N, C-alpha and C positions, 0 to 999 in steps of 0.2 A: 716438312718432316716433323718439326716441333709440334705443330697443330695435331698431327696424326697421333703422336705419342700422348699428348694431353687428352685427346678423345678416348684413346684406349685406356689410359689410367682412370679417367672419369667413369668409364663403363665398368671397369673392374671394381671400383669402390662403391658404386651405386647400384649395380645390377641386382643385388640381393635385397634391395630396399623397396622394391615396387610391389604394389598390392597383388599383382599377378603371380609373383613368386613367393611372397611372404605368406606363411600359413596362418591366416587370421583365425581359423578354428572357431571356437565359441566366443571369441572376443566381440564385444559390442561397440561399434564405432558410432559416434554422434558428431554432428557438425551443426552449429548455429551460425548463420551468416550475419555478422555485425560489421562494423568498419573493418575489423580484423576478425577472422573466424574464431569462434570458440570451439575447440576441438577436445574430444575425450575418447579414450579407448578403455573400455571396462573389461577386466578379467574377473574370474571368480573370487580372487583374493584382494583385488584392489584396482586402482584407477591410474592411468597415465593421462595427464591433462596438460593443456597449454597454460600460459601465465594468467589467464582470467581466474583460475581456481586458486583459492587461498588455502595454503597448507595448514595454517593455524586453525581454521574451521575444521579441517579433517582431524587435527590433533584433539580438538574438543569432542568429536564424535567417535574417536578411536578408529578412524578409517585409514587404510593403507592408500596413500596417494603420492605420486611422483610428478614433478613438473619439468617440462621442457619449454623453452621460449624461442621466439623467432621462427615459428612454423606457420605454414599456410595450408598444410595438408596432413592427412594421417601418415602418408608415406614419409614425409619430412620428419615426423615425430620419431620415427624409428632410428634415424641417424643422429639426432641431437643428443647432447649430454644432459643428464639430470642436473638441474640447478637448485632444486629444493625437494625435500621429501618429508613425509610425516614420520612420527615416531613408530607407528604401526608398520610402515614400509621398511624402516630400518630393522625392526624386529624380524621381518621376513627375510632379510638379507640383502635388500637393495642398498647400494652405496652411491654417494655423490660421484658424479663423473661417468657413471655407467651410461650407456646409450639407452634410448627408449626401448630398443629391441631387447637389450639385456634385461632391463627392468621387467618388460612384459613376460619374459621367460619365467620370472619369479611370480608375477602377479596373475598368471593364467589361472 
């Protein structure tokens, strides 16, 4: 019974995070396979990226950029919290701790 409850809870919290149900719209997804994947999702206003991307570089170029870490897929990027963000992303309203999905709603 405990396993069934855990499975149901897992489905409830992850079901809206799959590419089939998430509206990717005009977002551009990129993946470069290295030892760990380099992942980005680009919206019209900015970029959601994995830890390979340096926020300080984005600050120098005045780009809106938010970083999530510990991800191996674009789907995982949606659920992870923002751990770093550029000044331009802050100016758009992105805040530390938001999920990647919440940040993308702003960066679209």
